[in-house]
N, CA and C atoms of all chains as a GROMACS GRO file, in nm:
protein
  588
    1MET      N    1   8.139  10.511   9.113
    1MET     CA    2   8.246  10.433   9.175
    1MET      C    3   8.357  10.528   9.218
    2LYS      N    4   8.414  10.501   9.337
    2LYS     CA    5   8.522  10.584   9.385
    2LYS      C    6   8.640  10.575   9.288
    3GLN      N    7   8.708  10.688   9.270
    3GLN     CA    8   8.818  10.693   9.176
    3GLN      C    9   8.928  10.594   9.214
    4ASP      N   10   8.952  10.578   9.345
    4ASP     CA   11   9.060  10.488   9.383
    4ASP      C   12   9.028  10.344   9.343
    5LYS      N   13   8.904  10.303   9.357
    5LYS     CA   14   8.867  10.167   9.317
    5LYS      C   15   8.878  10.153   9.165
    6LYS      N   16   8.838  10.254   9.093
    6LYS     CA   17   8.848  10.249   8.947
    6LYS      C   18   8.994  10.236   8.906
    7ASP      N   19   9.080  10.309   8.974
    7ASP     CA   20   9.222  10.302   8.942
    7ASP      C   21   9.276  10.161   8.967
    8ILE      N   22   9.230  10.098   9.072
    8ILE     CA   23   9.277   9.964   9.104
    8ILE      C   24   9.235   9.867   8.995
    9PHE      N   25   9.112   9.879   8.950
    9PHE     CA   26   9.063   9.790   8.845
    9PHE      C   27   9.142   9.810   8.716
   10THR      N   28   9.164   9.932   8.679
   10THR     CA   29   9.238   9.960   8.556
   10THR      C   30   9.379   9.905   8.567
   11LYS      N   31   9.436   9.925   8.680
   11LYS     CA   32   9.573   9.877   8.702
   11LYS      C   33   9.580   9.724   8.696
   12LEU      N   34   9.477   9.659   8.743
   12LEU     CA   35   9.476   9.512   8.742
   12LEU      C   36   9.497   9.458   8.602
   13MET      N   37   9.434   9.521   8.505
   13MET     CA   38   9.449   9.477   8.367
   13MET      C   39   9.588   9.510   8.314
   14GLU      N   40   9.635   9.628   8.348
   14GLU     CA   41   9.766   9.670   8.297
   14GLU      C   42   9.878   9.587   8.356
   15ASP      N   43   9.862   9.548   8.480
   15ASP     CA   44   9.967   9.473   8.548
   15ASP      C   45   9.989   9.335   8.490
   16LYS      N   46   9.881   9.276   8.442
   16LYS     CA   47   9.887   9.134   8.406
   16LYS      C   48   9.997   9.106   8.305
   17LYS      N   49   9.996   9.176   8.195
   17LYS     CA   50  10.095   9.152   8.090
   17LYS      C   51  10.232   9.201   8.134
   18ALA      N   52  10.232   9.315   8.202
   18ALA     CA   53  10.360   9.371   8.245
   18ALA      C   54  10.433   9.277   8.339
   19ILE      N   55  10.359   9.214   8.427
   19ILE     CA   56  10.422   9.125   8.526
   19ILE      C   57  10.480   9.001   8.459
   20ILE      N   58  10.406   8.938   8.370
   20ILE     CA   59  10.459   8.816   8.307
   20ILE      C   60  10.579   8.850   8.219
   21ASP      N   61  10.575   8.965   8.154
   21ASP     CA   62  10.691   9.007   8.074
   21ASP      C   63  10.813   9.024   8.165
   22SER      N   64  10.793   9.083   8.280
   22SER     CA   65  10.904   9.101   8.373
   22SER      C   66  10.957   8.968   8.423
   23ILE      N   67  10.867   8.878   8.454
   23ILE     CA   68  10.909   8.745   8.502
   23ILE      C   69  10.992   8.676   8.395
   24ARG      N   70  10.946   8.684   8.272
   24ARG     CA   71  11.019   8.620   8.162
   24ARG      C   72  11.156   8.682   8.142
   25ASN      N   73  11.168   8.808   8.177
   25ASN     CA   74  11.296   8.877   8.163
   25ASN      C   75  11.383   8.864   8.287
   26GLY      N   76  11.338   8.784   8.382
   26GLY     CA   77  11.420   8.756   8.499
   26GLY      C   78  11.419   8.864   8.606
   27VAL      N   79  11.322   8.952   8.599
   27VAL     CA   80  11.313   9.057   8.700
   27VAL      C   81  11.269   8.995   8.833
   28SER      N   82  11.328   9.037   8.941
   28SER     CA   83  11.296   8.979   9.071
   28SER      C   84  11.157   9.022   9.117
   29THR      N   85  11.101   8.942   9.206
   29THR     CA   86  10.970   8.975   9.262
   29THR      C   87  10.973   9.110   9.332
   30GLU      N   88  11.078   9.132   9.407
   30GLU     CA   89  11.090   9.260   9.480
   30GLU      C   90  11.088   9.377   9.384
   31ALA      N   91  11.158   9.364   9.274
   31ALA     CA   92  11.163   9.473   9.176
   31ALA      C   93  11.027   9.493   9.110
   32ILE      N   94  10.959   9.382   9.079
   32ILE     CA   95  10.826   9.392   9.018
   32ILE      C   96  10.730   9.459   9.116
   33GLU      N   97  10.738   9.421   9.242
   33GLU     CA   98  10.650   9.479   9.342
   33GLU      C   99  10.669   9.630   9.350
   34LYS      N  100  10.792   9.672   9.345
   34LYS     CA  101  10.820   9.816   9.353
   34LYS      C  102  10.777   9.887   9.226
   35GLU      N  103  10.804   9.826   9.114
   35GLU     CA  104  10.773   9.889   8.986
   35GLU      C  105  10.623   9.899   8.961
   36ARG      N  106  10.550   9.793   8.999
   36ARG     CA  107  10.406   9.786   8.969
   36ARG      C  108  10.317   9.814   9.091
   37ASN      N  109  10.382   9.833   9.205
   37ASN     CA  110  10.307   9.856   9.330
   37ASN      C  111  10.206   9.743   9.354
   38VAL      N  112  10.258   9.621   9.350
   38VAL     CA  113  10.176   9.503   9.378
   38VAL      C  114  10.242   9.425   9.490
   39LYS      N  115  10.170   9.327   9.541
   39LYS     CA  116  10.222   9.244   9.647
   39LYS      C  117  10.198   9.098   9.614
   40PHE      N  118  10.307   9.026   9.589
   40PHE     CA  119  10.296   8.882   9.567
   40PHE      C  120  10.277   8.813   9.702
   41VAL      N  121  10.190   8.715   9.704
   41VAL     CA  122  10.168   8.638   9.826
   41VAL      C  123  10.169   8.489   9.793
   42THR      N  124  10.202   8.411   9.892
   42THR     CA  125  10.202   8.266   9.875
   42THR      C  126  10.111   8.205   9.981
   43PRO      N  127   9.981   8.208   9.957
   43PRO     CA  128   9.885   8.163  10.058
   43PRO      C  129   9.872   8.013  10.072
   44VAL      N  130   9.942   7.936   9.988
   44VAL     CA  131   9.934   7.789  10.001
   44VAL      C  132  10.072   7.729  10.020
   45MET      N  133   8.862   6.880   9.622
   45MET     CA  134   8.907   6.872   9.482
   45MET      C  135   8.937   6.726   9.446
   46SER      N  136   8.937   6.698   9.316
   46SER     CA  137   8.950   6.561   9.272
   46SER      C  138   9.082   6.500   9.314
   47SER      N  139   9.076   6.373   9.359
   47SER     CA  140   9.198   6.303   9.395
   47SER      C  141   9.264   6.245   9.272
   48SER      N  142   9.204   6.263   9.155
   48SER     CA  143   9.263   6.207   9.034
   48SER      C  144   9.362   6.303   8.969
   49LEU      N  145   9.391   6.414   9.034
   49LEU     CA  146   9.488   6.506   8.978
   49LEU      C  147   9.628   6.447   8.985
   50HIS      N  148   9.705   6.474   8.882
   50HIS     CA  149   9.844   6.426   8.877
   50HIS      C  150   9.934   6.545   8.849
   51PRO      N  151   9.959   6.624   8.952
   51PRO     CA  152  10.035   6.747   8.930
   51PRO      C  153  10.184   6.721   8.919
   52TYR      N  154  10.250   6.814   8.855
   52TYR     CA  155  10.395   6.816   8.861
   52TYR      C  156  10.435   6.867   8.999
   53ARG      N  157  10.554   6.836   9.037
   53ARG     CA  158  10.607   6.894   9.160
   53ARG      C  159  10.632   7.041   9.135
   54TYR      N  160  10.580   7.123   9.224
   54TYR     CA  161  10.606   7.266   9.210
   54TYR      C  162  10.683   7.313   9.332
   55TRP      N  163  10.749   7.425   9.312
   55TRP     CA  164  10.823   7.483   9.423
   55TRP      C  165  10.797   7.632   9.430
   56ILE      N  166  10.820   7.687   9.545
   56ILE     CA  167  10.802   7.830   9.565
   56ILE      C  168  10.938   7.899   9.558
   57GLU      N  169  10.944   7.998   9.475
   57GLU     CA  170  11.069   8.073   9.460
   57GLU      C  171  11.035   8.219   9.440
   58ASP      N  172  11.088   8.299   9.526
   58ASP     CA  173  11.068   8.444   9.511
   58ASP      C  174  10.919   8.478   9.510
   59ASP      N  175  10.844   8.414   9.600
   59ASP     CA  176  10.700   8.437   9.616
   59ASP      C  177  10.618   8.401   9.493
   60LYS      N  178  10.669   8.309   9.413
   60LYS     CA  179  10.594   8.260   9.298
   60LYS      C  180  10.603   8.108   9.298
   61TYR      N  181  10.504   8.046   9.235
   61TYR     CA  182  10.499   7.901   9.223
   61TYR      C  183  10.552   7.864   9.085
   62LEU      N  184  10.646   7.773   9.081
   62LEU     CA  185  10.708   7.735   8.955
   62LEU      C  186  10.701   7.584   8.937
   63PHE      N  187  10.686   7.542   8.813
   63PHE     CA  188  10.696   7.400   8.783
   63PHE      C  189  10.745   7.384   8.640
   64ARG      N  190  10.812   7.271   8.618
   64ARG     CA  191  10.869   7.245   8.486
   64ARG      C  192  10.814   7.113   8.434
   65THR      N  193  10.781   7.112   8.306
   65THR     CA  194  10.728   6.991   8.244
   65THR      C  195  10.842   6.906   8.188
   66PRO      N  196  10.818   6.778   8.162
   66PRO     CA  197  10.922   6.694   8.103
   66PRO      C  198  10.973   6.746   7.970
   67SER      N  199  10.890   6.823   7.900
   67SER     CA  200  10.934   6.878   7.772
   67SER      C  201  11.024   6.999   7.791
   68GLY      N  202  11.038   7.042   7.916
   68GLY     CA  203  11.129   7.152   7.945
   68GLY      C  204  11.065   7.287   7.961
   69ALA      N  205  10.934   7.293   7.943
   69ALA     CA  206  10.865   7.422   7.959
   69ALA      C  207  10.859   7.459   8.107
   70LEU      N  208  10.884   7.584   8.136
   70LEU     CA  209  10.877   7.634   8.273
   70LEU      C  210  10.752   7.720   8.286
   71TYR      N  211  10.672   7.692   8.388
   71TYR     CA  212  10.550   7.768   8.413
   71TYR      C  213  10.561   7.840   8.548
   72VAL      N  214  10.493   7.953   8.554
   72VAL     CA  215  10.485   8.028   8.679
   72VAL      C  216  10.338   8.051   8.713
   73ALA      N  217  10.306   8.044   8.840
   73ALA     CA  218  10.173   8.079   8.890
   73ALA      C  219  10.195   8.172   9.010
   74TYR      N  220  10.108   8.269   9.022
   74TYR     CA  221  10.126   8.361   9.135
   74TYR      C  222   9.993   8.421   9.178
   75PHE      N  223   9.991   8.461   9.303
   75PHE     CA  224   9.878   8.532   9.361
   75PHE      C  225   9.923   8.673   9.394
   76LEU      N  226   9.833   8.768   9.369
   76LEU     CA  227   9.857   8.905   9.410
   76LEU      C  228   9.750   8.945   9.511
   77ASP      N  229   9.793   9.015   9.612
   77ASP     CA  230   9.701   9.060   9.716
   77ASP      C  231   9.610   9.171   9.664
   78LEU      N  232   9.479   9.152   9.684
   78LEU     CA  233   9.381   9.254   9.646
   78LEU      C  234   9.300   9.299   9.767
   79SER      N  235   9.366   9.298   9.882
   79SER     CA  236   9.293   9.334  10.004
   79SER      C  237   9.248   9.481  10.004
   80SER      N  238   9.302   9.560   9.911
   80SER     CA  239   9.255   9.699   9.899
   80SER      C  240   9.111   9.702   9.846
   81LEU      N  241   9.070   9.594   9.780
   81LEU     CA  242   8.933   9.586   9.729
   81LEU      C  243   8.843   9.510   9.826
   82ALA      N  244   8.892   9.402   9.879
   82ALA     CA  245   8.814   9.320   9.972
   82ALA      C  246   8.908   9.230  10.048
   83GLU      N  247   8.872   9.200  10.171
   83GLU     CA  248   8.956   9.116  10.255
   83GLU      C  249   8.963   8.974  10.198
   84ASN      N  250   9.083   8.915  10.206
   84ASN     CA  251   9.106   8.778  10.158
   84ASN      C  252   9.072   8.760  10.010
   85LEU      N  253   9.085   8.868   9.933
   85LEU     CA  254   9.066   8.862   9.789
   85LEU      C  255   9.202   8.869   9.722
   86PHE      N  256   9.221   8.784   9.623
   86PHE     CA  257   9.347   8.780   9.551
   86PHE      C  258   9.316   8.771   9.402
   87THR      N  259   9.415   8.801   9.322
   87THR     CA  260   9.405   8.765   9.182
   87THR      C  261   9.508   8.657   9.155
   88PHE      N  262   9.479   8.574   9.060
   88PHE     CA  263   9.565   8.459   9.030
   88PHE      C  264   9.595   8.458   8.881
   89ASN      N  265   9.718   8.440   8.848
   89ASN     CA  266   9.757   8.427   8.709
   89ASN      C  267   9.858   8.315   8.694
   90PHE      N  268   9.861   8.256   8.579
   90PHE     CA  269   9.969   8.163   8.550
   90PHE      C  270  10.002   8.177   8.401
   91ASP      N  271  10.124   8.145   8.367
   91ASP     CA  272  10.166   8.154   8.227
   91ASP      C  273  10.294   8.075   8.208
   92ARG      N  274  10.325   8.053   8.086
   92ARG     CA  275  10.449   7.983   8.056
   92ARG      C  276  10.562   8.085   8.054
   93VAL      N  277  10.669   8.053   8.121
   93VAL     CA  278  10.784   8.142   8.125
   93VAL      C  279  10.878   8.114   8.009
   94SER      N  280  10.902   7.986   7.986
   94SER     CA  281  10.991   7.950   7.876
   94SER      C  282  10.937   7.826   7.806
   95MET      N  283  10.966   7.819   7.678
   95MET     CA  284  10.912   7.711   7.596
   95MET      C  285  10.986   7.580   7.622
   96GLY      N  286  10.910   7.470   7.602
   96GLY     CA  287  10.974   7.340   7.600
   96GLY      C  288  10.969   7.288   7.458
   97ASP      N  289  10.960   7.158   7.443
   97ASP     CA  290  10.947   7.101   7.310
   97ASP      C  291  10.816   7.144   7.248
   98LYS      N  292  10.820   7.186   7.125
   98LYS     CA  293  10.698   7.235   7.061
   98LYS      C  294  10.605   7.119   7.031
   99GLY      N  295  10.477   7.150   7.033
   99GLY     CA  296  10.378   7.051   6.992
   99GLY      C  297  10.339   6.952   7.099
  100VAL      N  298  10.393   6.967   7.219
  100VAL     CA  299  10.361   6.873   7.326
  100VAL      C  300  10.242   6.925   7.405
  101VAL      N  301  10.134   6.851   7.406
  101VAL     CA  302  10.017   6.888   7.484
  101VAL      C  303  10.030   6.825   7.621
  102ASP      N  304  10.029   6.905   7.722
  102ASP     CA  305  10.060   6.857   7.854
  102ASP      C  306   9.944   6.882   7.948
  103THR      N  307   9.862   6.780   7.971
  103THR     CA  308   9.745   6.796   8.058
  103THR      C  309   9.783   6.809   8.204
  104GLN      N  310   9.902   6.769   8.238
  104GLN     CA  311   9.942   6.780   8.379
  104GLN      C  312   9.965   6.925   8.420
  105VAL      N  313   9.980   7.014   8.323
  105VAL     CA  314   9.988   7.156   8.356
  105VAL      C  315   9.859   7.197   8.426
  106CYS      N  316   9.747   7.152   8.369
  106CYS     CA  317   9.617   7.180   8.430
  106CYS      C  318   9.612   7.123   8.571
  107ASP      N  319   9.654   6.998   8.586
  107ASP     CA  320   9.650   6.933   8.717
  107ASP      C  321   9.734   7.010   8.819
  108THR      N  322   9.844   7.063   8.776
  108THR     CA  323   9.932   7.134   8.868
  108THR      C  324   9.868   7.265   8.913
  109VAL      N  325   9.813   7.338   8.817
  109VAL     CA  326   9.746   7.464   8.850
  109VAL      C  327   9.626   7.436   8.941
  110CYS      N  328   9.551   7.333   8.908
  110CYS     CA  329   9.435   7.297   8.990
  110CYS      C  330   9.477   7.258   9.132
  111THR      N  331   9.588   7.192   9.146
  111THR     CA  332   9.636   7.153   9.279
  111THR      C  333   9.671   7.276   9.362
  112ILE      N  334   9.734   7.372   9.299
  112ILE     CA  335   9.766   7.497   9.369
  112ILE      C  336   9.638   7.567   9.413
  113LEU      N  337   9.542   7.575   9.322
  113LEU     CA  338   9.414   7.640   9.355
  113LEU      C  339   9.338   7.562   9.462
  114ALA      N  340   9.345   7.430   9.455
  114ALA     CA  341   9.276   7.348   9.555
  114ALA      C  342   9.330   7.378   9.695
  115SER      N  343   9.459   7.392   9.705
  115SER     CA  344   9.519   7.425   9.835
  115SER      C  345   9.473   7.562   9.882
  116PHE      N  346   9.467   7.655   9.787
  116PHE     CA  347   9.425   7.791   9.819
  116PHE      C  348   9.283   7.792   9.875
  117PHE      N  349   9.196   7.715   9.816
  117PHE     CA  350   9.056   7.718   9.855
  117PHE      C  351   9.024   7.630   9.974
  118LYS      N  352   9.125   7.573  10.036
  118LYS     CA  353   9.100   7.504  10.163
  118LYS      C  354   9.051   7.603  10.267
  119GLU      N  355   9.091   7.728  10.250
  119GLU     CA  356   9.040   7.834  10.339
  119GLU      C  357   8.914   7.893  10.276
  120HIS      N  358   8.802   7.874  10.341
  120HIS     CA  359   8.677   7.917  10.280
  120HIS      C  360   8.658   8.067  10.275
  121ILE      N  361   8.744   8.140  10.341
  121ILE     CA  362   8.729   8.285  10.333
  121ILE      C  363   8.805   8.342  10.213
  122ASN      N  364   8.884   8.256  10.146
  122ASN     CA  365   8.962   8.304  10.032
  122ASN      C  366   8.876   8.315   9.907
  123SER      N  367   8.905   8.414   9.825
  123SER     CA  368   8.837   8.428   9.697
  123SER      C  369   8.937   8.483   9.595
  124ILE      N  370   8.906   8.459   9.468
  124ILE     CA  371   8.996   8.497   9.360
  124ILE      C  372   8.921   8.574   9.254
  125LEU      N  373   8.981   8.681   9.208
  125LEU     CA  374   8.929   8.757   9.094
  125LEU      C  375   9.019   8.728   8.975
  126ILE      N  376   8.960   8.680   8.867
  126ILE     CA  377   9.039   8.647   8.748
  126ILE      C  378   8.993   8.734   8.633
  127VAL      N  379   9.090   8.792   8.567
  127VAL     CA  380   9.061   8.880   8.454
  127VAL      C  381   9.128   8.825   8.330
  128CYS      N  382   9.052   8.808   8.225
  128CYS     CA  383   9.106   8.769   8.096
  128CYS      C  384   9.066   8.878   7.997
  129ASP      N  385   9.164   8.943   7.940
  129ASP     CA  386   9.132   9.047   7.844
  129ASP      C  387   9.185   9.006   7.707
  130SER      N  388   9.143   9.077   7.607
  130SER     CA  389   9.173   9.037   7.471
  130SER      C  390   9.298   9.104   7.414
  131ALA      N  391   9.382   9.153   7.502
  131ALA     CA  392   9.500   9.226   7.454
  131ALA      C  393   9.584   9.143   7.359
  132ASP      N  394   9.590   9.012   7.383
  132ASP     CA  395   9.672   8.930   7.292
  132ASP      C  396   9.586   8.838   7.207
  133GLY      N  397   9.455   8.858   7.208
  133GLY     CA  398   9.368   8.781   7.120
  133GLY      C  399   9.339   8.640   7.167
  134ARG      N  400   9.383   8.604   7.286
  134ARG     CA  401   9.366   8.467   7.330
  134ARG      C  402   9.272   8.455   7.450
  135GLU      N  403   9.197   8.561   7.476
  135GLU     CA  404   9.118   8.560   7.600
  135GLU      C  405   9.006   8.458   7.597
  136LYS      N  406   8.940   8.441   7.483
  136LYS     CA  407   8.831   8.345   7.478
  136LYS      C  408   8.882   8.204   7.500
  137ALA      N  409   8.997   8.175   7.442
  137ALA     CA  410   9.055   8.042   7.460
  137ALA      C  411   9.092   8.020   7.606
  138ARG      N  412   9.147   8.124   7.667
  138ARG     CA  413   9.183   8.112   7.809
  138ARG      C  414   9.060   8.087   7.894
  139MET      N  415   8.953   8.160   7.867
  139MET     CA  416   8.833   8.142   7.948
  139MET      C  417   8.772   8.004   7.928
  140ARG      N  418   8.772   7.956   7.803
  140ARG     CA  419   8.719   7.822   7.779
  140ARG      C  420   8.799   7.719   7.855
  141LEU      N  421   8.930   7.734   7.853
  141LEU     CA  422   9.019   7.642   7.924
  141LEU      C  423   8.994   7.649   8.074
  142PHE      N  424   8.984   7.770   8.122
  142PHE     CA  425   8.964   7.786   8.266
  142PHE      C  426   8.829   7.730   8.308
  143ASN      N  427   8.726   7.753   8.228
  143ASN     CA  428   8.594   7.699   8.260
  143ASN      C  429   8.594   7.547   8.262
  144ALA      N  430   8.666   7.488   8.168
  144ALA     CA  431   8.674   7.342   8.163
  144ALA      C  432   8.745   7.289   8.287
  145TRP      N  433   8.849   7.358   8.328
  145TRP     CA  434   8.919   7.317   8.448
  145TRP      C  435   8.828   7.328   8.571
  146PHE      N  436   8.758   7.437   8.580
  146PHE     CA  437   8.672   7.458   8.695
  146PHE      C  438   8.565   7.349   8.702
  147ASP      N  439   8.504   7.320   8.588
  147ASP     CA  440   8.401   7.216   8.585
  147ASP      C  441   8.457   7.081   8.627
  148ARG      N  442   8.584   7.061   8.600
  148ARG     CA  443   8.645   6.932   8.631
  148ARG      C  444   8.678   6.917   8.779
  149ILE      N  445   8.726   7.024   8.839
  149ILE     CA  446   8.785   7.008   8.973
  149ILE      C  447   8.710   7.076   9.086
  150ALA      N  448   8.614   7.160   9.053
  150ALA     CA  449   8.552   7.237   9.160
  150ALA      C  450   8.470   7.147   9.252
  151PRO      N  451   8.491   7.154   9.382
  151PRO     CA  452   8.411   7.076   9.475
  151PRO      C  453   8.274   7.141   9.494
  152GLU      N  454   8.183   7.066   9.548
  152GLU     CA  455   8.051   7.122   9.575
  152GLU      C  456   8.065   7.236   9.674
  153GLY      N  457   8.001   7.348   9.642
  153GLY     CA  458   8.008   7.463   9.730
  153GLY      C  459   8.100   7.572   9.680
  154LEU      N  460   8.189   7.540   9.588
  154LEU     CA  461   8.276   7.641   9.529
  154LEU      C  462   8.207   7.693   9.404
  155ILE      N  463   8.187   7.823   9.396
  155ILE     CA  464   8.113   7.878   9.284
  155ILE      C  465   8.199   7.975   9.205
  156LYS      N  466   8.159   7.992   9.081
  156LYS     CA  467   8.230   8.085   8.991
  156LYS      C  468   8.125   8.177   8.930
  157VAL      N  469   8.146   8.305   8.946
  157VAL     CA  470   8.055   8.404   8.889
  157VAL      C  471   8.128   8.472   8.774
  158ASP      N  472   8.068   8.469   8.657
  158ASP     CA  473   8.133   8.522   8.537
  158ASP      C  474   8.062   8.647   8.487
  159ARG      N  475   8.139   8.738   8.434
  159ARG     CA  476   8.085   8.854   8.367
  159ARG      C  477   8.171   8.885   8.246
  160THR      N  478   8.108   8.942   8.145
  160THR     CA  479   8.183   8.987   8.029
  160THR      C  480   8.153   9.134   8.005
  161GLY      N  481   8.245   9.198   7.939
  161GLY     CA  482   8.227   9.338   7.908
  161GLY      C  483   8.308   9.372   7.785
  162ARG      N  484   8.291   9.492   7.739
  162ARG     CA  485   8.365   9.532   7.620
  162ARG      C  486   8.404   9.678   7.633
  163THR      N  487   8.529   9.705   7.604
  163THR     CA  488   8.574   9.844   7.596
  163THR      C  489   8.588   9.878   7.448
  164SER      N  490   8.635   9.994   7.418
  164SER     CA  491   8.654  10.031   7.278
  164SER      C  492   8.766   9.950   7.214
  165SER      N  493   8.851   9.892   7.298
  165SER     CA  494   8.971   9.824   7.246
  165SER      C  495   8.962   9.672   7.256
  166TYR      N  496   8.894   9.621   7.356
  166TYR     CA  497   8.899   9.476   7.375
  166TYR      C  498   8.778   9.426   7.452
  167GLU      N  499   8.763   9.293   7.447
  167GLU     CA  500   8.662   9.226   7.528
  167GLU      C  501   8.724   9.186   7.662
  168LEU      N  502   8.640   9.176   7.759
  168LEU     CA  503   8.687   9.146   7.894
  168LEU      C  504   8.606   9.030   7.951
  169PHE      N  505   8.676   8.933   8.004
  169PHE     CA  506   8.611   8.820   8.069
  169PHE      C  507   8.660   8.816   8.214
  170VAL      N  508   8.568   8.829   8.305
  170VAL     CA  509   8.604   8.840   8.446
  170VAL      C  510   8.529   8.734   8.526
  171SER      N  511   8.598   8.671   8.615
  171SER     CA  512   8.535   8.572   8.701
  171SER      C  513   8.580   8.592   8.844
  172ILE      N  514   8.492   8.560   8.934
  172ILE     CA  515   8.531   8.555   9.074
  172ILE      C  516   8.497   8.417   9.126
  173LEU      N  517   8.593   8.357   9.195
  173LEU     CA  518   8.575   8.224   9.251
  173LEU      C  519   8.569   8.238   9.403
  174LEU      N  520   8.468   8.178   9.460
  174LEU     CA  521   8.452   8.186   9.605
  174LEU      C  522   8.364   8.072   9.654
  175TRP      N  523   8.372   8.049   9.782
  175TRP     CA  524   8.286   7.948   9.841
  175TRP      C  525   8.146   8.005   9.862
  176GLN      N  526   8.048   7.919   9.847
  176GLN     CA  527   7.908   7.958   9.866
  176GLN      C  528   7.886   8.018  10.005
  177ASP      N  529   7.962   7.967  10.103
  177ASP     CA  530   7.943   8.014  10.241
  177ASP      C  531   8.039   8.127  10.279
  178ASN      N  532   8.103   8.186  10.183
  178ASN     CA  533   8.192   8.300  10.212
  178ASN      C  534   8.107   8.415  10.266
  179PRO      N  535   8.136   8.461  10.386
  179PRO     CA  536   8.053   8.567  10.445
  179PRO      C  537   8.052   8.697  10.364
  180ALA      N  538   8.151   8.714  10.279
  180ALA     CA  539   8.158   8.837  10.198
  180ALA      C  540   8.105   8.814  10.056
  181LYS      N  541   8.028   8.708  10.037
  181LYS     CA  542   7.985   8.669   9.902
  181LYS      C  543   7.915   8.783   9.828
  182GLU      N  544   7.819   8.847   9.891
  182GLU     CA  545   7.743   8.952   9.822
  182GLU      C  546   7.831   9.072   9.791
  183GLN      N  547   7.921   9.104   9.883
  183GLN     CA  548   8.015   9.214   9.859
  183GLN      C  549   8.105   9.183   9.740
  184LEU      N  550   8.149   9.059   9.733
  184LEU     CA  551   8.240   9.019   9.624
  184LEU      C  552   8.166   9.018   9.490
  185LYS      N  553   8.044   8.973   9.489
  185LYS     CA  554   7.966   8.974   9.364
  185LYS      C  555   7.939   9.117   9.320
  186ALA      N  556   7.914   9.205   9.415
  186ALA     CA  557   7.893   9.346   9.381
  186ALA      C  558   8.021   9.406   9.324
  187LEU      N  559   8.133   9.363   9.378
  187LEU     CA  560   8.263   9.411   9.329
  187LEU      C  561   8.281   9.373   9.183
  188LEU      N  562   8.239   9.252   9.148
  188LEU     CA  563   8.250   9.205   9.010
  188LEU      C  564   8.165   9.292   8.919
  189GLU      N  565   8.044   9.326   8.963
  189GLU     CA  566   7.959   9.412   8.883
  189GLU      C  567   8.023   9.550   8.865
  190ASP      N  568   8.080   9.601   8.973
  190ASP     CA  569   8.150   9.729   8.966
  190ASP      C  570   8.260   9.724   8.861
  191TYR      N  571   8.335   9.616   8.862
  191TYR     CA  572   8.448   9.603   8.771
  191TYR      C  573   8.402   9.608   8.627
  192CYS      N  574   8.300   9.532   8.595
  192CYS     CA  575   8.253   9.529   8.457
  192CYS      C  576   8.186   9.660   8.418
  193ASN      N  577   8.116   9.721   8.509
  193ASN     CA  578   8.052   9.849   8.478
  193ASN      C  579   8.157   9.957   8.455
  194MET      N  580   8.267   9.945   8.523
  194MET     CA  581   8.372  10.046   8.511
  194MET      C  582   8.434  10.045   8.372
  195VAL      N  583   8.450   9.927   8.314
  195VAL     CA  584   8.522   9.918   8.188
  195VAL      C  585   8.431   9.914   8.066
  196THR      N  586   8.302   9.916   8.084
  196THR     CA  587   8.214   9.909   7.967
  196THR      C  588   8.128  10.033   7.955
   0.00000   0.00000   0.00000
């Protein structure tokens, strides 16, 4: 498996808890996106 | 999706979906873009942000989450990767709950592919939800295998 894909998978697990903790602490979406290098979307 | 759902009113705030139960609990649901792995692939999570009255079992939480997912899957090219890990010891319960919800609300043609794995630290439960007619179905299923092989 390409290293970049492996990194994405590993990060997916790490992000999950970190993101909900940040949300509970009132961190803004923009700040979470920058801190975790993720992109929130609202497809519905 | 079932018309018997009775969701709470939810609103979008800061690119997240929020809803509050009568007991005062606040829930958040969100999608993250995973287009780096596959087009129109997202991950979905939801959790309670703040507690309400203790001991209140609220089935409408399920209905609300299902309503959000139902809207998402109106687009047949959309798919979701869900990861439940055992970091907090509640992964099996989460997967059982999620499976029960899927069995209840999934329309014909929407499929869920499940895989489990184990690392030295925890168990991993991974699912991908997609429509049977998703043109990227085989690619997405292969992605799921890659994911589990990577961590086990």
